[in-house]
C-alpha positions in Angstrom: -92.4 -22.7 -0.9 -92.2 -22.0 3.1 -92.1 -26.1 3.6 -89.3 -26.1 1.0 -87.4 -23.4 2.9 -88.1 -25.1 6.4 -86.7 -28.3 5.0 -83.6 -26.8 3.2 -82.7 -25.0 6.7 -83.0 -28.4 8.7 -80.8 -29.8 6.2 -78.3 -27.2 6.1 -78.3 -27.2 10.1 -77.8 -31.1 10.2 -75.1 -30.6 7.6 -73.5 -28.1 9.6 -73.4 -30.1 12.9 -72.1 -32.8 10.8 -69.1 -31.1 9.6 -68.5 -29.3 13.1 -68.1 -32.9 14.6 -65.9 -34.1 11.9 -63.6 -31.4 12.7 -63.6 -31.6 16.3 -60.8 -34.4 16.3 -58.6 -32.5 13.9 -58.9 -29.0 15.8 -58.0 -30.9 19.1 -55.2 -32.4 17.4 -54.2 -29.3 16.1 -53.8 -28.1 19.5 -50.9 -30.6 19.7 -49.2 -29.1 17.2 -49.0 -25.4 18.2 -46.5 -24.3 20.9 -48.4 -24.2 24.0 -48.0 -25.9 27.3 -50.0 -29.0 28.2 -51.4 -29.2 31.6 -53.3 -31.9 33.4 -55.0 -31.9 36.5 -55.2 -35.5 38.1 -56.8 -37.2 41.4 -55.7 -40.6 42.1 -58.8 -42.3 43.6 -56.6 -45.1 45.0 -53.9 -43.1 47.0 -55.8 -40.0 47.5 -53.0 -38.0 45.7 -53.6 -34.9 43.7 -51.3 -33.6 40.7 -51.4 -30.5 38.8 -48.7 -30.5 36.3 -47.5 -29.2 33.0 -45.9 -31.9 31.4 -45.1 -30.4 28.0 -43.7 -26.7 27.9 -44.6 -25.8 24.3 -41.4 -27.5 22.9 -40.8 -30.5 24.5 -41.8 -32.7 27.5 -40.7 -31.7 30.7 -38.5 -34.8 32.2 -39.0 -34.0 35.9 -42.9 -33.5 35.1 -42.9 -36.8 33.6 -41.4 -38.3 36.5 -44.0 -37.0 38.4 -46.6 -38.6 36.3 -44.8 -41.8 36.3 -45.1 -41.9 40.0 -48.6 -40.6 40.4 -49.6 -43.5 37.7 -47.5 -46.3 39.8 -48.8 -49.8 40.7 -49.8 -48.6 44.4 -50.3 -52.1 45.5 -46.5 -52.9 44.5 -45.2 -49.6 45.0 -43.6 -50.0 41.7 -43.1 -47.0 38.9 -42.7 -47.4 35.3 -42.3 -44.9 32.5 -45.5 -44.1 31.3 -45.7 -43.5 27.4 -45.8 -39.8 26.9 -48.5 -40.2 24.2 -51.1 -41.3 27.0 -50.9 -37.9 28.4 -51.4 -36.3 25.0 -54.3 -38.4 24.6 -55.7 -37.3 27.9 -54.9 -33.5 27.2 -56.7 -33.9 23.8 -59.7 -35.5 25.3 -60.3 -32.8 27.7 -59.8 -30.3 24.9 -62.6 -32.1 22.9 -64.8 -32.6 26.1 -64.1 -28.8 26.9 -63.3 -29.3 30.4 -60.4 -28.8 32.6 -62.0 -30.9 35.5 -59.4 -32.9 37.4 -59.0 -36.4 35.6 -59.9 -39.3 38.3 -57.3 -42.0 37.9 -58.8 -45.2 39.0 -55.7 -47.4 37.2 -52.3 -46.7 35.4 -49.5 -48.7 35.5 -49.8 -52.2 36.6 -47.0 -55.0 37.5 -47.7 -58.5 35.8 -48.3 -59.9 39.3 -51.1 -57.1 40.1 -52.4 -57.7 36.6 -52.5 -61.4 37.3 -54.1 -60.9 40.6 -56.9 -58.4 38.9 -57.4 -61.3 36.4 -57.9 -64.0 38.8 -60.9 -61.5 40.2 -62.3 -60.2 37.1 -62.9 -61.9 33.6 -62.6 -58.2 32.1 -58.7 -57.4 32.9 -56.8 -58.4 29.6 -53.9 -61.0 30.2 -51.6 -58.9 28.0 -52.9 -55.7 29.2 -51.3 -52.1 28.2 -51.5 -51.3 31.7 -48.3 -53.5 32.4 -46.5 -51.6 29.5 -47.4 -48.3 30.9 -49.6 -47.4 28.1 -53.0 -47.5 29.7 -54.9 -45.8 32.1 -58.7 -46.3 33.3 -60.5 -43.1 34.4 -63.5 -40.9 34.5 -64.1 -37.1 34.9 -66.8 -35.8 37.4 -69.6 -33.9 35.7 -68.7 -35.7 32.2 -71.0 -38.4 31.2 -68.7 -41.6 30.7 -70.6 -42.0 27.2 -69.3 -38.6 26.0 -65.8 -39.3 27.2 -65.9 -42.9 25.3 -67.5 -41.0 22.1 -64.8 -38.2 22.3 -61.8 -41.1 22.6 -63.3 -43.1 19.9 -63.7 -39.8 17.5 -59.7 -39.4 18.3 -59.3 -42.7 16.5 -56.0 -43.2 18.3 -55.3 -46.2 20.4 -57.8 -48.6 22.3 -61.0 -47.4 24.0 -62.8 -49.7 26.6 -66.4 -48.8 28.0 -67.1 -49.7 31.4 -70.2 -48.1 32.8 -70.8 -50.5 35.4 -67.8 -49.9 37.0 -67.7 -46.2 36.1 -64.7 -45.7 34.0 -63.6 -45.2 30.4 -60.3 -47.0 29.4 -57.7 -45.6 27.0 -54.3 -46.6 25.9 -51.8 -45.8 23.1 -51.7 -49.4 21.5 -53.6 -50.0 18.3 -56.9 -48.8 17.2 -59.8 -50.9 18.9 -62.8 -50.5 20.7 -65.0 -52.7 23.2 
């Protein structure tokens, strides 16, 4: 009887863990449907800039804060700014909620002009010819103290957009394009 109870407890615990994991993305997405501000804190590793922004005030996107984010995500090589898809910021906000962190996001790459993207493609086979970076729909980043693998898993659990995993280069890629992974 004790052996049966022990196995039953293990099975119930495993079932609870699976259900909790399955609910995590929906709980994070539910936070988007509630009327609460969305705040991001970021560091741009290439420019040394930092930004803390409330890009959504609980009812709508703040155009001034989105403009700050667009500048922050600019192609620093060409000093060109593009409007970034606000859904990308929502994805990042959800990821941080799923990971249970408010640590600053370390931005490696946001928007890229076609010229910059082609220049990077010439040096690395890992840069896509038709990159979502050139559309203002992608970012490469990491979060200090959070393993890349955990960021990747959380991004995949969102089931929204593309997720690239680059452990040798210390970043995860997310975008607002079709659902896919590499």
